[in-house]
N, C-alpha and C positions, 0 to 999 in steps of 0.2 A: 504494500500500500504506500503510495506516494503522499507525503504530508505537505500541504500547501505552505509556501513561505511567501508572504506578500510584502511588497515594498510600499511604504508610505513616506514620501520624502526621503530622508536619510536613515529611516528606521525600517528594519525587517521585523515582521510580526508573524508568529506562527503559534499554532495551538496543537498540543498533543492529544490525540483521540483516546477514548476509553479503551478501545480494543487493540491497542498497540502491542505487537509481539516483538520479541527480541531482535529478530532480523530487520524488522521495519525501524526499530529504534536505532540500530547501527547505521542503516541507510540514511535515516534522518540526520544523524550526526554528520555524516559525510556531505550530504546535500546542504546542510546549514553552513558548513565551512566553505563550501564552494560558492554558495550564494553571497556570503560576506565578501569573499574575494572578488567575485565577478561584478557585484553591484556596488562595491565600495561603500558598504554600510558603516555608519557611525555608531549605530546601536541596534540591539536585538531584544525583542520582547518574546519570551516563551510563556504562553498561557497554559497552565496545567490544571485548570479548573474542572476539566472533564475526568480527571483521574481521582477516583475515590480510594484506590489502593496503590501503593508504591512499594515494590520489592527492592532488595538491595541492588539488583542489576539496573533497574530503572533510575534509582537514586544516583548511581554512578554515572549513567548516561547523561542525566541532566547536569550533574556537577561537572563532569568532564567536558561536555559541550560548552558550558559557560566558561570554563577555564581556557579551553582552546580558542574560543571566540575572543576572549580577553587578550590572549597572546597575539592575535591578529590586530589588536588595537581597537576592538569594538567593545562598547559598554553593553553589559547584559543585565536584564532584569527578568526574573521569573515571577509570574503573577498568578493569582487565583488558587493558591494552595488551600485546600480544604483542611479544617482543623484536625481531622483524623489522620490525614497524610503527614502533617507536621508532627503529630504525636508519634506516629509510626517511625518516622525518620529519626527522631531523637531516641526512641527506645532501641532502634537497631544500631545506634551510634553512627548514623549516616547523614548527619545534618549537612546542609549545603554550605560547605566552607567557602568563604570568600565570594559567595553569590548574593547579589543584591536582590531583595524580594519586594513585592508590592501586593497589597490586598486584592486589587483588581486591575483590569486592563486600562481603565481611565487613569488610575494613579500611576501605573507603570509608564504610560505614554507621557504624562505630565512630568515625571521624573527624568526621563531621557531627553525630552525636549528642553527642560530647564538646563540640563548639563550641556546639551549642544549649543543652546543660545547663550549660556554664560561662558562659553569657550573652554569648558572643562574637558571637552573631547577634541583632540587635535584634528584639523581638517585633513 
């Protein structure tokens, strides 16, 4: 399954679907990095609001994708985390280290636009 990655200005926006399998998650990670490079994105928002369960593999995919995107010079915000997902991540010891989060897509977009407009993200 191909996961859509949309561009809005200098920001890439994507949402992880509920029925994501491991192979699709790995493909998403690769696609995201290629899109960042090809579209010269300044920021990425990953919406995980559809996920009501996250296993250790999915937590690693989200964390690694954000870290890899950061290494490409892109600001990353993960948004829409459901309370039970946050609890599960902490209980597994798989909190999203160094990954900025926002309650919802609106707040995530506001955060990345503020950073872009304040010049905190290099052109």
